[in-house]
C-alpha positions in Angstrom: -0.2 0.2 -0.2 1.2 2.7 -1.2 1.6 6.0 1.3 1.1 8.5 -2.2 -3.1 7.9 -1.9 -2.3 10.9 0.8 -1.2 13.7 -2.5 -4.9 13.4 -3.7 -8.0 15.3 -3.3 -9.3 12.9 -0.7 -6.9 13.8 1.8 -7.3 17.9 1.0 -9.2 19.9 3.2 -10.2 21.7 0.5 -12.5 19.2 -1.1 -13.6 18.1 2.0 -15.0 22.1 2.7 -16.7 22.1 -0.1 -18.3 19.1 -0.1 -18.6 18.8 3.8 -20.3 22.4 3.4 -22.8 21.1 0.2 -24.2 18.7 2.5 -24.7 20.6 5.6 -26.6 23.7 3.5 -29.2 20.7 1.5 -28.9 18.4 5.1 -28.1 20.8 8.1 -28.6 17.7 11.0 -25.9 16.0 9.0 -23.2 18.4 10.2 -21.6 15.4 12.5 -20.4 14.1 9.6 -17.8 16.7 9.5 -15.9 15.8 12.6 -14.7 12.0 11.5 -13.6 14.1 8.3 -11.8 16.4 9.5 -10.3 14.7 12.6 -9.3 11.5 10.4 -7.4 14.3 7.8 -6.3 15.5 11.0 -4.9 12.3 12.5 -3.2 11.3 8.7 -1.2 14.5 9.4 0.8 13.4 12.5 2.4 9.6 11.0 3.3 10.7 7.1 1.8 13.5 6.6 -1.0 14.7 3.8 -1.4 16.9 0.8 -4.0 19.3 2.5 -4.2 21.5 -0.2 -4.1 19.4 -2.9 -5.2 20.5 -6.0 -3.2 23.8 -6.0 -0.3 21.9 -3.5 1.2 18.4 -3.5 3.2 19.6 -0.3 2.7 17.2 2.4 2.3 19.0 5.7 2.2 17.7 9.3 4.1 16.3 12.0 5.7 13.1 10.5 6.2 10.9 13.4 7.0 8.4 11.2 10.0 7.8 8.8 9.9 9.7 5.6 12.1 6.6 3.7 9.2 4.9 4.4 6.0 7.2 2.6 7.9 5.6 -0.7 7.9 2.5 -0.1 5.5 -0.2 -0.9 3.7 -2.7 2.1 1.4 -4.8 2.3 -2.1 -3.8 4.4 -0.5 -5.5 7.5 3.0 -4.6 7.2 1.2 -1.1 7.0 -0.8 -1.8 9.9 2.3 -3.8 11.5 4.3 0.3 11.8 1.7 2.2 12.8 0.9 0.0 15.8 4.7 0.2 16.7 4.6 3.4 16.7 3.3 4.8 20.8 2.8 8.3 20.1 0.3 7.5 17.3 -1.4 5.3 19.2 -1.4 7.5 22.5 -3.1 9.9 19.9 -5.7 8.0 18.2 -6.8 6.6 21.9 -7.2 10.7 23.0 -8.9 11.3 19.5 -11.2 8.0 20.1 -12.3 9.3 23.3 -13.2 12.6 22.9 -15.6 11.7 19.6 -17.4 9.3 22.0 -18.1 12.8 24.2 -19.0 14.6 21.3 -21.0 11.8 19.9 -23.0 11.1 23.6 -22.6 15.0 23.9 -24.7 15.5 20.6 -26.9 12.5 20.5 -27.6 13.8 24.5 -28.7 17.9 23.4 -30.6 16.3 20.3 
């Protein structure tokens, strides 16, 4: 699995801002879809980075916690998962984001 998939439009903040805005304008109650989408982009920016401003720039931005040379290699799915899971910083971040997502979801369900 190549890390190059993060250099295409599906990992662009511009793309998702347009999509989410259109969805929310059509169905305001679907705003709940926005946080997971942007959390995914945010989380992806921590390991190898993402091309946030694609198509205007293919430059990957983010903390890039994992080694850059790993980003150009091709791995099978299980090898990619192993590399990701061996990084404790990313696992802690995943845990924090999971807890925050659950709290937001419960809060949204409770308030509606």
